[in-house]
C-alpha positions as CSV (number, residue, x, y, z in Angstrom):
1,X,3.2,-58.4,-64.9
2,X,4.3,-55.8,-62.3
3,X,5.6,-53.6,-65.1
4,X,2.4,-53.8,-67.1
5,X,0.3,-53.0,-64.1
6,X,2.4,-49.9,-63.5
7,X,1.7,-48.7,-67.0
8,X,-2.0,-49.3,-66.7
9,X,-2.1,-47.4,-63.4
10,X,-0.2,-44.5,-64.9
11,X,-2.5,-44.4,-67.9
12,X,-5.6,-44.5,-65.6
13,X,-4.2,-41.6,-63.6
14,X,-3.5,-39.6,-66.7
15,X,-7.0,-40.2,-68.1
16,X,-8.5,-39.1,-64.7
17,X,-6.4,-35.9,-64.7
18,X,-7.7,-35.1,-68.1
19,X,-11.3,-35.6,-66.9
20,X,-12.0,-38.5,-69.3
21,X,-12.8,-41.3,-66.8
22,X,-15.1,-41.5,-63.8
23,X,-13.7,-40.1,-60.6
24,X,-14.7,-43.1,-58.5
25,X,-12.6,-43.1,-55.3
26,X,-14.9,-41.8,-52.6
27,X,-12.0,-40.4,-50.7
28,X,-10.8,-38.4,-53.7
29,X,-12.1,-34.8,-53.6
30,X,-14.1,-33.4,-56.6
31,X,-11.8,-30.6,-57.8
32,X,-13.4,-27.3,-58.9
33,X,-11.1,-24.7,-60.4
34,X,-11.3,-20.9,-60.6
35,X,-9.1,-18.1,-62.0
36,X,-9.9,-14.8,-60.3
37,X,-8.3,-11.4,-60.0
38,X,-6.9,-11.6,-56.5
39,X,-4.4,-8.9,-57.2
40,X,-4.4,-5.9,-59.5
41,X,-7.2,-3.4,-60.2
42,X,-10.1,-5.9,-59.6
43,X,-8.6,-7.6,-56.5
44,X,-11.3,-6.5,-54.1
45,X,-14.0,-8.0,-56.3
46,X,-12.0,-11.2,-56.9
47,X,-11.5,-11.7,-53.2
48,X,-15.1,-11.3,-52.5
49,X,-16.0,-13.8,-55.2
50,X,-13.5,-16.3,-53.8
51,X,-14.9,-15.9,-50.3
52,X,-18.5,-16.7,-51.5
53,X,-17.3,-19.7,-53.5
54,X,-15.4,-21.1,-50.5
55,X,-18.3,-20.5,-48.1
56,X,-20.6,-22.5,-50.4
57,X,-18.1,-25.3,-50.9
58,X,-17.6,-25.5,-47.1
59,X,-21.3,-25.7,-46.6
60,X,-21.7,-28.6,-49.0
61,X,-18.8,-30.4,-47.4
62,X,-20.4,-30.0,-43.9
63,X,-23.4,-31.8,-45.3
64,X,-21.4,-34.8,-46.6
65,X,-20.1,-33.4,-50.0
66,X,-21.4,-34.9,-53.3
67,X,-22.2,-38.6,-53.0
68,X,-19.9,-38.8,-50.0
69,X,-17.0,-37.1,-51.7
70,X,-15.8,-33.7,-50.6
71,X,-15.5,-30.7,-52.9
72,X,-12.1,-29.0,-53.2
73,X,-11.9,-25.4,-54.5
74,X,-8.6,-24.4,-56.2
75,X,-8.4,-20.7,-56.9
76,X,-5.5,-19.2,-58.9
77,X,-4.8,-15.4,-59.2
78,X,-4.8,-14.0,-62.7
79,X,-4.4,-10.3,-61.8
80,X,-7.3,-9.5,-64.3
81,X,-4.8,-10.3,-67.1
82,X,-6.2,-12.5,-69.9
83,X,-3.0,-14.5,-70.6
84,X,-2.6,-15.3,-67.0
85,X,-6.2,-16.4,-66.9
86,X,-5.6,-18.7,-69.8
87,X,-2.5,-20.1,-68.2
88,X,-4.5,-20.7,-65.0
89,X,-7.2,-22.5,-66.9
90,X,-4.5,-24.8,-68.4
91,X,-3.0,-25.5,-65.0
92,X,-6.4,-26.3,-63.4
93,X,-7.3,-28.6,-66.3
94,X,-4.0,-30.4,-65.9
95,X,-4.6,-30.7,-62.2
96,X,-7.8,-32.6,-62.8
97,X,-10.6,-30.0,-62.3
98,X,-13.9,-31.4,-63.4
99,X,-15.2,-27.8,-64.0
100,X,-14.2,-24.2,-63.9
101,X,-16.2,-21.6,-62.1
102,X,-16.9,-17.9,-62.6
103,X,-14.2,-16.5,-64.9
104,X,-13.8,-12.7,-64.5
105,X,-14.0,-10.2,-67.3
106,X,-14.8,-10.5,-71.0
107,X,-11.1,-10.6,-72.1
108,X,-10.1,-13.2,-69.5
109,X,-13.1,-15.4,-70.2
110,X,-12.4,-15.1,-73.9
111,X,-8.8,-16.2,-73.5
112,X,-10.0,-19.4,-71.8
113,X,-12.3,-20.5,-74.6
114,X,-9.8,-22.5,-76.7
115,X,-8.7,-24.4,-73.6
116,X,-12.3,-25.2,-72.6
117,X,-13.0,-26.5,-76.1
118,X,-9.8,-28.6,-76.2
119,X,-10.4,-30.2,-72.8
120,X,-14.3,-30.2,-73.1
121,X,-14.6,-28.9,-69.6
122,X,-17.6,-27.0,-68.4
123,X,-17.2,-23.4,-67.2
124,X,-20.2,-22.4,-65.0
125,X,-20.8,-18.7,-64.6
126,X,-18.9,-15.9,-66.3
127,X,-18.8,-12.3,-65.1
128,X,-18.7,-11.3,-68.8
129,X,-21.3,-9.9,-71.0
130,X,-19.5,-9.7,-74.3
131,X,-16.8,-11.4,-76.3
132,X,-16.0,-15.0,-77.4
133,X,-17.6,-16.5,-74.2
134,X,-21.0,-15.5,-75.8
135,X,-20.2,-16.7,-79.3
136,X,-20.6,-20.2,-80.7
137,X,-17.1,-21.1,-79.7
138,X,-18.3,-20.8,-76.1
139,X,-19.8,-24.3,-76.3
140,X,-18.7,-25.3,-72.8
141,X,-19.6,-22.1,-71.1
142,X,-22.8,-22.0,-69.0
143,X,-23.7,-18.4,-68.5
144,X,-26.2,-17.4,-65.9
145,X,-26.2,-13.6,-66.5
146,X,-27.7,-11.6,-69.3
147,X,-25.5,-9.9,-71.9
148,X,-24.0,-6.5,-71.9
149,X,-26.3,-5.7,-74.8
150,X,-29.3,-6.4,-72.5
151,X,-27.7,-4.3,-69.7
152,X,-27.1,-1.2,-71.9
153,X,-30.6,-1.6,-73.5
154,X,-32.1,-1.4,-70.0
155,X,-30.1,1.7,-69.2
156,X,-31.1,3.5,-72.3
157,X,-34.7,2.5,-71.9
158,X,-34.7,3.9,-68.4
159,X,-33.0,7.1,-69.5
160,X,-35.5,7.7,-72.3
161,X,-38.3,7.1,-69.9
162,X,-36.9,9.9,-67.8
163,X,-36.3,12.2,-70.8
164,X,-32.5,11.8,-70.7
165,X,-31.5,11.7,-74.4
166,X,-28.2,13.6,-74.3
167,X,-25.9,10.9,-73.1
168,X,-22.2,10.5,-72.9
169,X,-20.3,7.2,-72.9
170,X,-17.2,6.7,-70.8
171,X,-15.4,3.5,-71.7
172,X,-12.3,1.6,-70.6
173,X,-9.4,1.5,-73.0
174,X,-9.2,-2.2,-73.5
175,X,-11.0,-4.9,-75.4
176,X,-13.8,-5.1,-72.9
177,X,-14.4,-1.3,-73.1
178,X,-14.1,-1.2,-76.8
179,X,-16.6,-4.1,-77.3
180,X,-19.0,-2.5,-74.8
181,X,-18.6,0.9,-76.6
182,X,-19.6,-0.6,-79.9
183,X,-22.6,-2.2,-78.2
184,X,-23.6,1.1,-76.6
185,X,-23.4,2.8,-80.0
186,X,-25.7,0.2,-81.5
187,X,-28.2,0.5,-78.7
188,X,-28.3,4.3,-78.9
189,X,-28.6,4.1,-82.7
190,X,-31.7,1.8,-82.3
191,X,-33.3,4.7,-80.4
192,X,-32.2,7.3,-83.1
193,X,-29.6,8.7,-80.6
194,X,-25.9,9.6,-81.0
195,X,-23.5,9.8,-78.0
196,X,-23.0,13.4,-76.9
197,X,-19.4,12.4,-76.1
198,X,-17.2,9.3,-76.1
199,X,-14.5,9.5,-73.4
200,X,-11.7,6.9,-73.0
201,X,-10.7,5.9,-69.5
202,X,-7.4,4.3,-68.4
203,X,-8.2,1.0,-66.5
204,X,-6.4,2.5,-63.5
205,X,-8.6,5.6,-63.6
206,X,-5.4,7.7,-63.9
207,X,-7.0,10.1,-66.4
208,X,-10.2,10.5,-64.5
209,X,-9.7,14.2,-63.8
210,X,-9.2,14.9,-67.5
211,X,-12.2,12.8,-68.4
212,X,-14.4,14.7,-65.8
213,X,-13.2,18.0,-67.4
214,X,-14.6,16.8,-70.7
215,X,-17.9,16.1,-69.1
216,X,-18.0,19.7,-67.7
217,X,-17.8,21.0,-71.2
218,X,-21.0,19.3,-72.2
219,X,-23.6,21.8,-70.9
220,X,-26.5,19.8,-72.3
221,X,-25.4,16.5,-70.7
222,X,-28.2,14.5,-69.1
223,X,-26.5,11.2,-68.2
224,X,-23.4,9.1,-68.5
225,X,-23.1,5.5,-69.3
226,X,-19.9,4.1,-67.7
227,X,-18.4,0.9,-69.3
228,X,-15.3,0.3,-67.1
229,X,-13.9,-1.7,-64.2
230,X,-14.0,-0.6,-60.6
231,X,-10.9,1.7,-60.4
232,X,-11.8,3.7,-63.5
233,X,-15.5,3.9,-62.4
234,X,-14.8,5.1,-58.9
235,X,-12.2,7.6,-60.1
236,X,-14.4,9.1,-62.8
237,X,-17.5,9.5,-60.7
238,X,-15.5,11.0,-57.8
239,X,-13.7,13.4,-60.1
240,X,-17.0,14.3,-61.9
241,X,-18.8,15.1,-58.6
242,X,-15.9,17.2,-57.4
243,X,-16.1,19.1,-60.7
244,X,-19.9,19.7,-60.1
245,X,-21.1,17.2,-62.7
246,X,-24.5,16.3,-61.2
247,X,-26.1,14.1,-63.8
248,X,-26.8,10.3,-63.2
249,X,-24.1,7.8,-63.9
250,X,-25.2,4.4,-65.2
251,X,-22.9,1.4,-64.6
252,X,-22.7,-2.3,-65.5
253,X,-23.7,-4.9,-62.9
254,X,-20.1,-6.1,-62.5
255,X,-19.4,-2.9,-60.5
256,X,-22.3,-3.4,-58.0
257,X,-20.2,-4.5,-55.1
258,X,-18.8,-3.2,-51.9
259,X,-15.4,-2.2,-53.3
260,X,-17.1,0.4,-55.5
261,X,-19.5,1.6,-52.7
262,X,-16.5,2.1,-50.4
263,X,-14.5,3.8,-53.1
264,X,-17.2,6.3,-53.9
265,X,-17.5,7.4,-50.3
266,X,-19.7,10.4,-50.2
267,X,-20.3,10.4,-53.9
268,X,-23.0,7.7,-54.1
269,X,-26.0,9.8,-54.9
270,X,-27.3,9.5,-58.5
271,X,-25.2,6.4,-59.2
272,X,-27.2,3.6,-60.9
273,X,-26.3,0.0,-61.7
274,X,-27.9,-2.7,-63.8
275,X,-28.6,-5.8,-61.8
276,X,-28.6,-9.3,-63.2
277,X,-29.6,-11.2,-60.1
278,X,-32.3,-10.8,-57.4
279,X,-31.7,-8.3,-54.7
280,X,-29.5,-10.0,-52.1
281,X,-31.3,-8.0,-49.3
282,X,-34.8,-9.0,-50.2
283,X,-35.0,-12.0,-47.8
284,X,-38.7,-12.6,-48.6
285,X,-37.1,-14.3,-51.7
286,X,-36.0,-17.8,-50.7
287,X,-32.7,-17.5,-52.8
288,X,-31.8,-14.2,-51.1
289,X,-32.5,-15.7,-47.7
290,X,-30.3,-18.7,-48.5
291,X,-27.5,-16.4,-49.6
292,X,-27.7,-14.3,-46.4
293,X,-27.7,-17.4,-44.3
294,X,-24.6,-18.6,-46.1
295,X,-22.8,-15.3,-45.4
296,X,-23.9,-15.5,-41.7
297,X,-22.7,-19.0,-41.2
298,X,-19.4,-18.1,-42.8
299,X,-19.1,-15.0,-40.5
300,X,-19.3,-12.6,-43.4
301,X,-21.7,-9.6,-43.3
302,X,-21.4,-7.7,-46.6
303,X,-23.8,-8.9,-49.2
304,X,-23.7,-7.6,-52.8
305,X,-25.2,-8.2,-56.2
306,X,-21.9,-9.5,-57.4
307,X,-21.7,-11.8,-54.4
308,X,-25.2,-13.0,-55.2
309,X,-24.2,-13.7,-58.8
310,X,-21.1,-15.8,-57.7
311,X,-23.4,-17.6,-55.2
312,X,-25.8,-18.6,-58.0
313,X,-22.9,-19.7,-60.2
314,X,-21.5,-22.1,-57.6
315,X,-24.9,-23.2,-56.6
316,X,-25.8,-24.1,-60.2
317,X,-22.5,-26.0,-60.6
318,X,-23.2,-28.0,-57.4
319,X,-26.7,-28.8,-58.7
320,X,-25.1,-30.1,-61.9
321,X,-22.6,-32.2,-59.9
322,X,-25.4,-33.8,-57.9
323,X,-27.4,-34.6,-61.1
324,X,-24.3,-36.1,-62.8
325,X,-24.2,-38.8,-60.2
326,X,-21.5,-41.2,-59.2
327,X,-19.8,-41.7,-62.6
328,X,-18.6,-38.1,-62.7
329,X,-16.7,-36.9,-65.7
330,X,-16.5,-33.6,-67.5
331,X,-18.8,-35.0,-70.2
332,X,-21.4,-36.3,-67.7
333,X,-21.4,-33.0,-65.9
334,X,-22.0,-31.1,-69.2
335,X,-24.9,-33.5,-69.9
336,X,-26.3,-32.9,-66.4
337,X,-26.1,-29.1,-66.7
338,X,-27.9,-29.4,-70.1
339,X,-30.8,-31.2,-68.3
340,X,-31.2,-29.2,-65.1
341,X,-34.5,-27.7,-66.3
342,X,-36.0,-24.4,-65.2
343,X,-34.5,-22.7,-62.1
344,X,-36.5,-19.9,-60.6
345,X,-34.8,-17.3,-58.4
346,X,-37.4,-14.6,-57.8
347,X,-37.5,-12.4,-61.0
348,X,-34.6,-14.4,-62.5
349,X,-35.3,-17.6,-64.5
350,X,-32.5,-19.8,-65.7
351,X,-32.7,-22.6,-68.2
352,X,-29.9,-24.5,-69.9
353,X,-30.4,-27.0,-72.7
354,X,-28.2,-28.7,-75.3
355,X,-27.0,-25.8,-77.5
356,X,-28.5,-23.2,-75.2
357,X,-26.1,-22.0,-72.6
358,X,-27.2,-18.4,-72.0
359,X,-29.3,-19.0,-68.9
360,X,-31.1,-15.7,-68.1
361,X,-32.3,-12.5,-69.7
362,X,-33.2,-10.7,-66.5
363,X,-32.0,-7.1,-66.1
364,X,-33.0,-4.8,-63.3
365,X,-31.8,-1.4,-62.1
366,X,-30.7,-0.3,-58.6
367,X,-29.6,3.1,-57.3
368,X,-27.2,3.9,-54.5
369,X,-28.5,6.3,-51.9
370,X,-26.5,8.7,-49.8
371,X,-25.8,6.0,-47.2
372,X,-24.3,3.7,-49.8
373,X,-27.3,1.3,-49.9
374,X,-28.6,-0.2,-53.0
375,X,-32.3,0.7,-53.7
376,X,-34.0,-1.2,-56.5
């Protein structure tokens, strides 16, 4: 009898770790996993994201957790490398995470998709606008942000409104950059435009001076769309300004954070970003006020659009956990997320449903001023 009980206990523990049985012991934390770039070229952004996640988890725990159970955030470093991100997802799933949170980058998010499908574990929030995470195989991915297609469409629409039709594209030399380049070509084509130049950027920004030199050779240039991570973006814009390239630079929302602002230094004028969330500084909006209060309580002063996005990701996950109730499993969490209904955050409206996991289509634009402040 003792031997049989041991087998049953081991089986129950294995099923719990796989997320297939209710996590009933009140003293057992609810484990949330995240794979972030805490080292490498996106380390500053990843660390900011981790800080926001932990601040929200701490706030929930101070209020008694979820149904009396504390949340536990486990963050692993992927160095912005897709295979490490996939390995981290596997480890977090094996450790018993009920959900994953805010994967980082189209390639890394894409590498996680087979594991999410196999474990049937929800991923809430992805800083990714293209790739497999947005295809049918992304069944367990709940995406709050609009797509890269929507972002680039907003850029080009704005440029056309201002009469900026001679446009160059600078893209990162990886799968993210190549996918984004193809999207940009399609958007420009829909406006009967062709890129004035297509310039490849090393992810490190190591060839930024040569790329800027190519821009100086386009005398008719009226604007540049940059499809790259923070190091390449900062390096290109800095080199271009030093080479007296004075046209506007349009950037994806993933780069709208303090690491990029600090990196640009004095070269912030004429730098525009898409925004996929409400302004974190417009405290007349309840959601922005909540985000600012969270930062203040945690002793953190630097708000950003990216930080706001991560805040909304973890807030949405927690809403799903609360709705899932006491018999929490990965499956019950997915059901709860599907039934959250409309969520209104200023200009951003989010709605998930069964088979509909692309939450928002909102895209705004913000410009950096000479003081490094975002103006939208």
